[in-house]
Structure formats: structure tokens, C-alpha cells
PyMOL Python script that loads the backbone (N, CA, C, O; Angstrom):
from pymol import cmd

cmd.read_pdbstr("""\
ATOM      1  N   MET A   1     102.734 112.431  79.808  1.00  0.00           N
ATOM      2  CA  MET A   1     102.133 112.674  81.095  1.00  0.00           C
ATOM      3  C   MET A   1     101.013 113.944  80.806  1.00  0.00           C
ATOM      4  O   MET A   1     101.203 114.869  80.016  1.00  0.00           O
ATOM      5  N   THR A   2     100.038 113.781  81.489  1.00  0.00           N
ATOM      6  CA  THR A   2      99.150 114.838  81.314  1.00  0.00           C
ATOM      7  C   THR A   2      99.340 115.990  82.168  1.00  0.00           C
ATOM      8  O   THR A   2      99.656 115.948  83.357  1.00  0.00           O
ATOM      9  N   THR A   3      99.116 117.050  81.452  1.00  0.00           N
ATOM     10  CA  THR A   3      99.390 118.383  82.261  1.00  0.00           C
ATOM     11  C   THR A   3      98.180 119.109  82.560  1.00  0.00           C
ATOM     12  O   THR A   3      97.136 118.841  81.965  1.00  0.00           O
ATOM     13  N   ALA A   4      98.242 119.959  83.389  1.00  0.00           N
ATOM     14  CA  ALA A   4      96.959 120.549  84.046  1.00  0.00           C
ATOM     15  C   ALA A   4      97.291 122.079  84.328  1.00  0.00           C
ATOM     16  O   ALA A   4      98.448 122.465  84.497  1.00  0.00           O
ATOM     17  N   PRO A   5      96.314 122.822  84.361  1.00  0.00           N
ATOM     18  CA  PRO A   5      96.595 124.224  84.728  1.00  0.00           C
ATOM     19  C   PRO A   5      97.138 124.441  85.858  1.00  0.00           C
ATOM     20  O   PRO A   5      96.740 123.660  86.723  1.00  0.00           O
ATOM     21  N   PRO A   6      98.051 125.351  86.271  1.00  0.00           N
ATOM     22  CA  PRO A   6      98.580 125.482  87.636  1.00  0.00           C
ATOM     23  C   PRO A   6      97.638 125.549  88.700  1.00  0.00           C
ATOM     24  O   PRO A   6      97.958 125.103  89.802  1.00  0.00           O
ATOM     25  N   SER A   7      96.462 126.074  88.500  1.00  0.00           N
ATOM     26  CA  SER A   7      95.520 126.052  89.554  1.00  0.00           C
ATOM     27  C   SER A   7      95.071 124.856  89.832  1.00  0.00           C
ATOM     28  O   SER A   7      94.711 124.827  91.009  1.00  0.00           O
ATOM     29  N   VAL A   8      94.915 123.803  89.271  1.00  0.00           N
ATOM     30  CA  VAL A   8      94.499 122.376  89.435  1.00  0.00           C
ATOM     31  C   VAL A   8      95.460 121.657  90.295  1.00  0.00           C
ATOM     32  O   VAL A   8      95.106 121.173  91.371  1.00  0.00           O
ATOM     33  N   GLY A   9      96.653 121.576  89.853  1.00  0.00           N
ATOM     34  CA  GLY A   9      97.605 120.904  90.793  1.00  0.00           C
ATOM     35  C   GLY A   9      97.513 119.404  90.840  1.00  0.00           C
ATOM     36  O   GLY A   9      96.634 118.791  90.233  1.00  0.00           O
ATOM     37  N   HIS A  10      98.455 118.814  91.588  1.00  0.00           N
ATOM     38  CA  HIS A  10      98.371 117.425  91.765  1.00  0.00           C
ATOM     39  C   HIS A  10      97.752 116.994  93.179  1.00  0.00           C
ATOM     40  O   HIS A  10      98.457 116.684  94.139  1.00  0.00           O
ATOM     41  N   ARG A  11      96.428 117.009  93.194  1.00  0.00           N
ATOM     42  CA  ARG A  11      95.739 116.851  94.587  1.00  0.00           C
ATOM     43  C   ARG A  11      95.118 115.424  94.661  1.00  0.00           C
ATOM     44  O   ARG A  11      94.959 114.776  93.626  1.00  0.00           O
ATOM     45  N   TYR A  12      94.795 114.974  95.781  1.00  0.00           N
ATOM     46  CA  TYR A  12      94.136 113.770  95.761  1.00  0.00           C
ATOM     47  C   TYR A  12      92.687 113.760  95.632  1.00  0.00           C
ATOM     48  O   TYR A  12      91.997 114.744  95.900  1.00  0.00           O
ATOM     49  N   ARG A  13      92.221 112.637  95.216  1.00  0.00           N
ATOM     50  CA  ARG A  13      90.804 112.331  94.842  1.00  0.00           C
ATOM     51  C   ARG A  13      90.445 111.419  95.982  1.00  0.00           C
ATOM     52  O   ARG A  13      91.146 110.425  96.170  1.00  0.00           O
ATOM     53  N   ARG A  14      89.248 111.710  96.886  1.00  0.00           N
ATOM     54  CA  ARG A  14      88.877 110.706  97.664  1.00  0.00           C
ATOM     55  C   ARG A  14      87.678 109.952  97.004  1.00  0.00           C
ATOM     56  O   ARG A  14      86.903 110.500  96.221  1.00  0.00           O
ATOM     57  N   PRO A  15      87.593 108.577  97.410  1.00  0.00           N
ATOM     58  CA  PRO A  15      88.092 107.846  98.360  1.00  0.00           C
ATOM     59  C   PRO A  15      89.145 107.041  97.894  1.00  0.00           C
ATOM     60  O   PRO A  15      89.540 106.156  98.652  1.00  0.00           O
ATOM     61  N   SER A  16      89.751 107.192  96.644  1.00  0.00           N
ATOM     62  CA  SER A  16      90.699 106.375  96.026  1.00  0.00           C
ATOM     63  C   SER A  16      92.137 106.817  96.467  1.00  0.00           C
ATOM     64  O   SER A  16      93.070 106.014  96.463  1.00  0.00           O
ATOM     65  N   TRP A  17      92.277 108.110  96.843  1.00  0.00           N
ATOM     66  CA  TRP A  17      93.526 108.754  97.127  1.00  0.00           C
ATOM     67  C   TRP A  17      94.484 108.641  95.966  1.00  0.00           C
ATOM     68  O   TRP A  17      95.672 108.589  96.287  1.00  0.00           O
ATOM     69  N   ASP A  18      94.211 108.596  94.731  1.00  0.00           N
ATOM     70  CA  ASP A  18      94.857 108.855  93.682  1.00  0.00           C
ATOM     71  C   ASP A  18      95.016 110.178  93.182  1.00  0.00           C
ATOM     72  O   ASP A  18      94.107 110.945  93.499  1.00  0.00           O
ATOM     73  N   CYS A  19      95.976 110.670  92.451  1.00  0.00           N
ATOM     74  CA  CYS A  19      96.102 111.932  92.161  1.00  0.00           C
ATOM     75  C   CYS A  19      95.055 112.359  91.113  1.00  0.00           C
ATOM     76  O   CYS A  19      94.843 111.528  90.230  1.00  0.00           O
ATOM     77  N   ARG A  20      94.417 113.428  91.067  1.00  0.00           N
ATOM     78  CA  ARG A  20      93.386 113.917  90.049  1.00  0.00           C
ATOM     79  C   ARG A  20      94.111 114.280  88.848  1.00  0.00           C
ATOM     80  O   ARG A  20      93.408 114.428  87.848  1.00  0.00           O
ATOM     81  N   VAL A  21      95.282 114.445  88.727  1.00  0.00           N
ATOM     82  CA  VAL A  21      95.891 114.827  87.359  1.00  0.00           C
ATOM     83  C   VAL A  21      96.564 113.671  86.726  1.00  0.00           C
ATOM     84  O   VAL A  21      96.327 113.393  85.551  1.00  0.00           O
ATOM     85  N   CYS A  22      97.462 112.926  87.505  1.00  0.00           N
ATOM     86  CA  CYS A  22      98.159 111.869  86.815  1.00  0.00           C
ATOM     87  C   CYS A  22      97.837 110.476  87.205  1.00  0.00           C
ATOM     88  O   CYS A  22      98.530 109.541  86.804  1.00  0.00           O
ATOM     89  N   ARG A  23      96.737 110.295  88.027  1.00  0.00           N
ATOM     90  CA  ARG A  23      96.167 109.233  88.602  1.00  0.00           C
ATOM     91  C   ARG A  23      97.055 108.230  89.248  1.00  0.00           C
ATOM     92  O   ARG A  23      96.762 107.034  89.226  1.00  0.00           O
ATOM     93  N   GLN A  24      98.098 108.665  89.805  1.00  0.00           N
ATOM     94  CA  GLN A  24      99.038 107.740  90.475  1.00  0.00           C
ATOM     95  C   GLN A  24      98.675 107.830  92.084  1.00  0.00           C
ATOM     96  O   GLN A  24      97.944 108.713  92.531  1.00  0.00           O
ATOM     97  N   PRO A  25      99.157 107.009  92.732  1.00  0.00           N
ATOM     98  CA  PRO A  25      98.779 107.009  94.163  1.00  0.00           C
ATOM     99  C   PRO A  25      99.366 108.399  94.754  1.00  0.00           C
ATOM    100  O   PRO A  25     100.529 108.747  94.547  1.00  0.00           O
ATOM    101  N   TRP A  26      98.472 109.130  95.487  1.00  0.00           N
ATOM    102  CA  TRP A  26      98.966 110.547  95.979  1.00  0.00           C
ATOM    103  C   TRP A  26      99.622 110.288  97.400  1.00  0.00           C
ATOM    104  O   TRP A  26      99.038 109.468  98.109  1.00  0.00           O
ATOM    105  N   PRO A  27     100.574 110.788  97.816  1.00  0.00           N
ATOM    106  CA  PRO A  27     101.188 112.095  96.925  1.00  0.00           C
ATOM    107  C   PRO A  27     101.891 111.413  95.910  1.00  0.00           C
ATOM    108  O   PRO A  27     102.535 110.395  96.163  1.00  0.00           O
ATOM    109  N   CYS A  28     101.814 111.913  94.749  1.00  0.00           N
ATOM    110  CA  CYS A  28     102.645 111.552  93.533  1.00  0.00           C
ATOM    111  C   CYS A  28     103.867 112.282  93.406  1.00  0.00           C
ATOM    112  O   CYS A  28     104.018 113.269  94.125  1.00  0.00           O
ATOM    113  N   THR A  29     104.783 111.940  92.582  1.00  0.00           N
ATOM    114  CA  THR A  29     106.113 112.619  92.557  1.00  0.00           C
ATOM    115  C   THR A  29     105.945 114.206  92.262  1.00  0.00           C
ATOM    116  O   THR A  29     106.715 114.996  92.808  1.00  0.00           O
ATOM    117  N   PRO A  30     104.986 114.630  91.443  1.00  0.00           N
ATOM    118  CA  PRO A  30     104.875 116.170  91.343  1.00  0.00           C
ATOM    119  C   PRO A  30     104.139 116.830  92.705  1.00  0.00           C
ATOM    120  O   PRO A  30     104.292 118.005  93.040  1.00  0.00           O
ATOM    121  N   ALA A  31     103.419 115.978  93.331  1.00  0.00           N
ATOM    122  CA  ALA A  31     102.801 116.534  94.672  1.00  0.00           C
ATOM    123  C   ALA A  31     103.874 116.735  95.644  1.00  0.00           C
ATOM    124  O   ALA A  31     104.039 117.816  96.210  1.00  0.00           O
ATOM    125  N   LYS A  32     104.619 115.688  95.849  1.00  0.00           N
ATOM    126  CA  LYS A  32     105.829 115.748  96.664  1.00  0.00           C
ATOM    127  C   LYS A  32     106.799 117.037  96.576  1.00  0.00           C
ATOM    128  O   LYS A  32     107.223 117.733  97.499  1.00  0.00           O
ATOM    129  N   ALA A  33     106.996 117.130  95.357  1.00  0.00           N
ATOM    130  CA  ALA A  33     107.878 118.393  94.835  1.00  0.00           C
ATOM    131  C   ALA A  33     107.145 119.767  95.337  1.00  0.00           C
ATOM    132  O   ALA A  33     107.788 120.636  95.926  1.00  0.00           O
ATOM    133  N   VAL A  34     105.872 119.884  95.084  1.00  0.00           N
ATOM    134  CA  VAL A  34     105.176 120.985  95.541  1.00  0.00           C
ATOM    135  C   VAL A  34     105.054 121.171  97.081  1.00  0.00           C
ATOM    136  O   VAL A  34     105.246 122.259  97.623  1.00  0.00           O
ATOM    137  N   LEU A  35     104.718 120.019  97.755  1.00  0.00           N
ATOM    138  CA  LEU A  35     104.687 119.901  99.159  1.00  0.00           C
ATOM    139  C   LEU A  35     106.119 120.374  99.784  1.00  0.00           C
ATOM    140  O   LEU A  35     106.149 121.186 100.708  1.00  0.00           O
ATOM    141  N   LEU A  36     107.177 119.875  99.281  1.00  0.00           N
ATOM    142  CA  LEU A  36     108.507 120.279  99.752  1.00  0.00           C
ATOM    143  C   LEU A  36     108.678 121.794  99.635  1.00  0.00           C
ATOM    144  O   LEU A  36     109.275 122.382 100.537  1.00  0.00           O
ATOM    145  N   VAL A  37     108.272 122.360  98.752  1.00  0.00           N
ATOM    146  CA  VAL A  37     108.406 123.966  98.416  1.00  0.00           C
ATOM    147  C   VAL A  37     107.296 124.561  99.214  1.00  0.00           C
ATOM    148  O   VAL A  37     107.574 125.699  99.593  1.00  0.00           O
ATOM    149  N   GLN A  38     106.219 124.168  99.551  1.00  0.00           N
ATOM    150  CA  GLN A  38     105.223 124.876 100.321  1.00  0.00           C
ATOM    151  C   GLN A  38     105.522 124.772 101.813  1.00  0.00           C
ATOM    152  O   GLN A  38     105.181 125.685 102.565  1.00  0.00           O
ATOM    153  N   PHE A  39     106.139 123.704 102.256  1.00  0.00           N
ATOM    154  CA  PHE A  39     106.574 123.517 103.566  1.00  0.00           C
ATOM    155  C   PHE A  39     108.069 123.887 103.836  1.00  0.00           C
ATOM    156  O   PHE A  39     108.547 123.561 104.923  1.00  0.00           O
ATOM    157  N   ARG A  40     108.728 124.453 103.049  1.00  0.00           N
ATOM    158  CA  ARG A  40     110.107 124.577 102.928  1.00  0.00           C
ATOM    159  C   ARG A  40     110.589 125.535 104.427  1.00  0.00           C
ATOM    160  O   ARG A  40     111.596 125.315 105.100  1.00  0.00           O
ATOM    161  N   ALA A  41     109.647 126.519 104.657  1.00  0.00           N
ATOM    162  CA  ALA A  41     109.928 127.252 105.911  1.00  0.00           C
ATOM    163  C   ALA A  41     109.829 126.575 107.074  1.00  0.00           C
ATOM    164  O   ALA A  41     110.452 126.875 108.092  1.00  0.00           O
ATOM    165  N   PHE A  42     108.926 125.497 106.950  1.00  0.00           N
ATOM    166  CA  PHE A  42     108.295 124.622 108.216  1.00  0.00           C
ATOM    167  C   PHE A  42     108.489 123.309 107.915  1.00  0.00           C
ATOM    168  O   PHE A  42     107.491 122.618 107.710  1.00  0.00           O
ATOM    169  N   PRO A  43     109.807 122.722 107.833  1.00  0.00           N
ATOM    170  CA  PRO A  43     109.837 121.248 107.366  1.00  0.00           C
ATOM    171  C   PRO A  43     109.333 120.322 108.410  1.00  0.00           C
ATOM    172  O   PRO A  43     108.920 119.215 108.064  1.00  0.00           O
ATOM    173  N   THR A  44     109.330 120.668 109.622  1.00  0.00           N
ATOM    174  CA  THR A  44     108.914 119.821 110.622  1.00  0.00           C
ATOM    175  C   THR A  44     107.389 119.494 110.695  1.00  0.00           C
ATOM    176  O   THR A  44     106.898 118.485 111.201  1.00  0.00           O
ATOM    177  N   VAL A  45     106.654 120.646 110.031  1.00  0.00           N
ATOM    178  CA  VAL A  45     105.195 120.477 109.820  1.00  0.00           C
ATOM    179  C   VAL A  45     104.754 119.658 108.724  1.00  0.00           C
ATOM    180  O   VAL A  45     103.627 119.162 108.715  1.00  0.00           O
ATOM    181  N   LEU A  46     105.622 119.486 107.762  1.00  0.00           N
ATOM    182  CA  LEU A  46     105.166 118.525 106.628  1.00  0.00           C
ATOM    183  C   LEU A  46     104.871 117.144 107.100  1.00  0.00           C
ATOM    184  O   LEU A  46     103.801 116.651 106.742  1.00  0.00           O
ATOM    185  N   PRO A  47     105.712 116.421 107.889  1.00  0.00           N
ATOM    186  CA  PRO A  47     105.196 115.113 108.334  1.00  0.00           C
ATOM    187  C   PRO A  47     103.902 115.197 109.125  1.00  0.00           C
ATOM    188  O   PRO A  47     103.111 114.265 108.985  1.00  0.00           O
ATOM    189  N   ILE A  48     103.608 116.127 109.882  1.00  0.00           N
ATOM    190  CA  ILE A  48     102.450 116.271 110.592  1.00  0.00           C
ATOM    191  C   ILE A  48     101.124 116.369 109.560  1.00  0.00           C
ATOM    192  O   ILE A  48     100.121 115.662 109.656  1.00  0.00           O
ATOM    193  N   TYR A  49     101.331 117.306 108.655  1.00  0.00           N
ATOM    194  CA  TYR A  49     100.328 117.444 107.638  1.00  0.00           C
ATOM    195  C   TYR A  49      99.950 116.187 106.966  1.00  0.00           C
ATOM    196  O   TYR A  49      98.772 115.865 106.816  1.00  0.00           O
ATOM    197  N   LEU A  50     101.120 115.352 106.491  1.00  0.00           N
ATOM    198  CA  LEU A  50     100.981 114.170 105.778  1.00  0.00           C
ATOM    199  C   LEU A  50     100.361 113.027 106.733  1.00  0.00           C
ATOM    200  O   LEU A  50      99.575 112.202 106.268  1.00  0.00           O
ATOM    201  N   SER A  51     100.730 113.014 108.024  1.00  0.00           N
ATOM    202  CA  SER A  51      99.995 112.012 109.047  1.00  0.00           C
ATOM    203  C   SER A  51      98.673 112.295 108.907  1.00  0.00           C
ATOM    204  O   SER A  51      97.947 111.344 108.618  1.00  0.00           O
ATOM    205  N   GLY A  52      98.179 113.374 109.042  1.00  0.00           N
ATOM    206  CA  GLY A  52      96.749 113.765 108.880  1.00  0.00           C
ATOM    207  C   GLY A  52      96.141 113.185 107.742  1.00  0.00           C
ATOM    208  O   GLY A  52      95.125 112.502 107.874  1.00  0.00           O
ATOM    209  N   ARG A  53      96.771 113.430 106.402  1.00  0.00           N
ATOM    210  CA  ARG A  53      96.160 112.802 105.208  1.00  0.00           C
ATOM    211  C   ARG A  53      96.225 111.320 105.418  1.00  0.00           C
ATOM    212  O   ARG A  53      95.212 110.660 105.188  1.00  0.00           O
ATOM    213  N   MET A  54      97.320 110.734 105.832  1.00  0.00           N
ATOM    214  CA  MET A  54      97.542 109.318 105.909  1.00  0.00           C
ATOM    215  C   MET A  54      96.471 108.741 106.716  1.00  0.00           C
ATOM    216  O   MET A  54      96.074 107.621 106.394  1.00  0.00           O
ATOM    217  N   PHE A  55      95.959 109.313 107.682  1.00  0.00           N
ATOM    218  CA  PHE A  55      94.878 108.683 108.663  1.00  0.00           C
ATOM    219  C   PHE A  55      93.457 109.080 108.147  1.00  0.00           C
ATOM    220  O   PHE A  55      92.471 108.492 108.592  1.00  0.00           O
ATOM    221  N   ALA A  56      93.349 109.990 107.287  1.00  0.00           N
ATOM    222  CA  ALA A  56      92.175 110.300 106.604  1.00  0.00           C
ATOM    223  C   ALA A  56      92.137 108.975 105.389  1.00  0.00           C
ATOM    224  O   ALA A  56      91.114 108.299 105.281  1.00  0.00           O
ATOM    225  N   ALA A  57      93.165 108.750 104.655  1.00  0.00           N
ATOM    226  CA  ALA A  57      93.228 107.720 103.701  1.00  0.00           C
ATOM    227  C   ALA A  57      92.973 106.311 104.350  1.00  0.00           C
ATOM    228  O   ALA A  57      92.329 105.428 103.784  1.00  0.00           O
ATOM    229  N   TRP A  58      93.453 106.208 105.397  1.00  0.00           N
ATOM    230  CA  TRP A  58      93.387 105.008 106.159  1.00  0.00           C
ATOM    231  C   TRP A  58      91.865 104.713 106.130  1.00  0.00           C
ATOM    232  O   TRP A  58      91.432 103.689 105.603  1.00  0.00           O
ATOM    233  N   GLY A  59      91.071 105.634 106.709  1.00  0.00           N
ATOM    234  CA  GLY A  59      89.801 105.296 106.818  1.00  0.00           C
ATOM    235  C   GLY A  59      88.919 105.075 105.519  1.00  0.00           C
ATOM    236  O   GLY A  59      87.905 104.377 105.480  1.00  0.00           O
ATOM    237  N   ASP A  60      89.536 105.868 104.334  1.00  0.00           N
ATOM    238  CA  ASP A  60      88.868 105.639 103.011  1.00  0.00           C
ATOM    239  C   ASP A  60      89.410 104.185 102.524  1.00  0.00           C
ATOM    240  O   ASP A  60      88.646 103.499 101.845  1.00  0.00           O
ATOM    241  N   LEU A  61      90.382 103.814 102.769  1.00  0.00           N
ATOM    242  CA  LEU A  61      91.096 102.613 102.079  1.00  0.00           C
ATOM    243  C   LEU A  61      90.889 101.334 102.800  1.00  0.00           C
ATOM    244  O   LEU A  61      90.881 100.257 102.205  1.00  0.00           O
ATOM    245  N   GLN A  62      90.723 101.447 104.059  1.00  0.00           N
ATOM    246  CA  GLN A  62      90.534 100.299 105.003  1.00  0.00           C
ATOM    247  C   GLN A  62      89.154  99.678 104.664  1.00  0.00           C
ATOM    248  O   GLN A  62      88.066 100.244 104.773  1.00  0.00           O
ATOM    249  N   ALA A  63      89.399  98.347 104.212  1.00  0.00           N
ATOM    250  CA  ALA A  63      88.289  97.398 103.937  1.00  0.00           C
ATOM    251  C   ALA A  63      87.555  97.023 105.219  1.00  0.00           C
ATOM    252  O   ALA A  63      88.256  96.724 106.185  1.00  0.00           O
ATOM    253  N   PRO A  64      86.391  97.005 105.331  1.00  0.00           N
ATOM    254  CA  PRO A  64      85.532  96.807 106.546  1.00  0.00           C
ATOM    255  C   PRO A  64      86.053  95.560 107.154  1.00  0.00           C
ATOM    256  O   PRO A  64      86.238  94.582 106.429  1.00  0.00           O
ATOM    257  N   GLY A  65      86.320  95.508 108.504  1.00  0.00           N
ATOM    258  CA  GLY A  65      86.837  94.301 109.166  1.00  0.00           C
ATOM    259  C   GLY A  65      88.374  94.135 108.909  1.00  0.00           C
ATOM    260  O   GLY A  65      88.905  93.259 109.591  1.00  0.00           O
ATOM    261  N   GLN A  66      88.949  94.628 108.291  1.00  0.00           N
ATOM    262  CA  GLN A  66      90.469  94.455 107.805  1.00  0.00           C
ATOM    263  C   GLN A  66      91.462  95.565 108.293  1.00  0.00           C
ATOM    264  O   GLN A  66      91.087  96.728 108.440  1.00  0.00           O
ATOM    265  N   ALA A  67      92.441  95.251 108.480  1.00  0.00           N
ATOM    266  CA  ALA A  67      93.673  96.332 108.723  1.00  0.00           C
ATOM    267  C   ALA A  67      93.808  97.207 107.833  1.00  0.00           C
ATOM    268  O   ALA A  67      93.340  96.882 106.742  1.00  0.00           O
ATOM    269  N   ALA A  68      94.358  98.373 107.908  1.00  0.00           N
ATOM    270  CA  ALA A  68      94.769  99.242 107.029  1.00  0.00           C
ATOM    271  C   ALA A  68      95.833  98.783 106.112  1.00  0.00           C
ATOM    272  O   ALA A  68      96.719  98.014 106.485  1.00  0.00           O
ATOM    273  N   PRO A  69      95.744  99.263 104.894  1.00  0.00           N
ATOM    274  CA  PRO A  69      96.974  98.863 103.896  1.00  0.00           C
ATOM    275  C   PRO A  69      98.329  99.151 104.611  1.00  0.00           C
ATOM    276  O   PRO A  69      98.548 100.251 105.118  1.00  0.00           O
ATOM    277  N   PRO A  70      99.262  98.097 104.638  1.00  0.00           N
ATOM    278  CA  PRO A  70     100.455  98.401 105.561  1.00  0.00           C
ATOM    279  C   PRO A  70     101.304  99.471 104.818  1.00  0.00           C
ATOM    280  O   PRO A  70     102.150 100.041 105.508  1.00  0.00           O
ATOM    281  N   GLU A  71     101.202  99.820 103.531  1.00  0.00           N
ATOM    282  CA  GLU A  71     102.039 100.706 103.004  1.00  0.00           C
ATOM    283  C   GLU A  71     101.818 102.090 103.123  1.00  0.00           C
ATOM    284  O   GLU A  71     102.572 102.883 102.558  1.00  0.00           O
ATOM    285  N   LEU A  72     100.762 102.500 103.869  1.00  0.00           N
ATOM    286  CA  LEU A  72     100.413 104.004 104.019  1.00  0.00           C
ATOM    287  C   LEU A  72     101.560 104.875 104.733  1.00  0.00           C
ATOM    288  O   LEU A  72     101.747 106.039 104.380  1.00  0.00           O
ATOM    289  N   TYR A  73     102.199 104.368 105.585  1.00  0.00           N
ATOM    290  CA  TYR A  73     103.214 105.185 106.355  1.00  0.00           C
ATOM    291  C   TYR A  73     104.208 105.423 105.318  1.00  0.00           C
ATOM    292  O   TYR A  73     104.543 106.596 105.149  1.00  0.00           O
ATOM    293  N   GLU A  74     104.788 104.439 104.524  1.00  0.00           N
ATOM    294  CA  GLU A  74     105.791 104.722 103.561  1.00  0.00           C
ATOM    295  C   GLU A  74     105.241 105.714 102.318  1.00  0.00           C
ATOM    296  O   GLU A  74     105.909 106.558 101.721  1.00  0.00           O
ATOM    297  N   ARG A  75     104.059 105.423 102.138  1.00  0.00           N
ATOM    298  CA  ARG A  75     103.509 106.317 100.883  1.00  0.00           C
ATOM    299  C   ARG A  75     103.270 107.712 101.254  1.00  0.00           C
ATOM    300  O   ARG A  75     103.424 108.609 100.425  1.00  0.00           O
ATOM    301  N   PHE A  76     102.811 107.997 102.750  1.00  0.00           N
ATOM    302  CA  PHE A  76     102.352 109.225 103.002  1.00  0.00           C
ATOM    303  C   PHE A  76     103.537 109.986 103.811  1.00  0.00           C
ATOM    304  O   PHE A  76     103.854 111.137 103.508  1.00  0.00           O
ATOM    305  N   VAL A  77     104.062 109.392 104.680  1.00  0.00           N
ATOM    306  CA  VAL A  77     105.131 110.136 105.715  1.00  0.00           C
ATOM    307  C   VAL A  77     106.387 109.996 105.477  1.00  0.00           C
ATOM    308  O   VAL A  77     107.070 111.015 105.377  1.00  0.00           O
ATOM    309  N   SER A  78     106.976 108.723 105.332  1.00  0.00           N
ATOM    310  CA  SER A  78     108.334 108.472 105.535  1.00  0.00           C
ATOM    311  C   SER A  78     109.257 109.345 104.497  1.00  0.00           C
ATOM    312  O   SER A  78     110.316 109.877 104.829  1.00  0.00           O
ATOM    313  N   TRP A  79     108.719 109.402 103.269  1.00  0.00           N
ATOM    314  CA  TRP A  79     109.556 110.083 102.279  1.00  0.00           C
ATOM    315  C   TRP A  79     109.827 111.537 102.896  1.00  0.00           C
ATOM    316  O   TRP A  79     110.912 112.059 102.640  1.00  0.00           O
ATOM    317  N   ALA A  80     109.049 112.109 103.568  1.00  0.00           N
ATOM    318  CA  ALA A  80     109.193 113.463 103.924  1.00  0.00           C
ATOM    319  C   ALA A  80     110.334 113.650 105.205  1.00  0.00           C
ATOM    320  O   ALA A  80     110.885 114.726 105.434  1.00  0.00           O
ATOM    321  N   HIS A  81     110.522 112.676 105.814  1.00  0.00           N
ATOM    322  CA  HIS A  81     111.704 112.696 106.830  1.00  0.00           C
ATOM    323  C   HIS A  81     113.240 112.623 106.040  1.00  0.00           C
ATOM    324  O   HIS A  81     114.298 112.786 106.648  1.00  0.00           O
ATOM    325  N   HIS A  82     113.153 112.380 104.744  1.00  0.00           N
ATOM    326  CA  HIS A  82     114.305 112.191 104.139  1.00  0.00           C
ATOM    327  C   HIS A  82     114.854 113.400 103.437  1.00  0.00           C
ATOM    328  O   HIS A  82     115.879 113.416 102.755  1.00  0.00           O
ATOM    329  N   HIS A  83     114.016 114.458 103.696  1.00  0.00           N
ATOM    330  CA  HIS A  83     114.275 115.765 102.901  1.00  0.00           C
ATOM    331  C   HIS A  83     114.659 116.906 103.743  1.00  0.00           C
ATOM    332  O   HIS A  83     114.891 118.001 103.231  1.00  0.00           O
TER     333      HIS A  83
END
""", "prot")
cmd.dss("prot")
cmd.show_as("cartoon", "prot")
cmd.util.cbc("prot")
cmd.orient("prot")
């Protein structure tokens, strides 16, 4: 696995929505761990934040004239409800 300086972090790259560090679909496992820590004091806000990212990704990943990829909710939001 590629490591990055702490200041870089596992952030998304638009328009692909892959992680800038590990190139996995964002939020990747390290990004999820960081998000859980960052939103620990306000856990109900995490799904709201992720919903915003999901809708931004929807616009980037949706092919013209096609429906959005069906896995976006699972990828961006559903995991946050289980923590």
C-alpha cells in the first residue's frame, strides 16, 4: 500500500471519485476511518456530509442520458449508519 504524508490524506479526486492516495473508490477504508474520527462528536452529521459528497459524485459519474450508478448510496452513505 502506498503511504502519504499525513497532510495529504485519503481524499477524493474528481471526476473519478477515486482516492488520491490508494486509488480505490472513495471513501476508501482509510478515509472511512478518518471520517469516523472526525465526526465522532457529531455522528448524525456524517451521513449528511456523505450525502452531499454522493450527490456531487452522482453528477460527475452519471453518463449523459443515463441513471446514476446504483451503488452510490452503498458506497457513500450506508456504511456510516452502521457505526
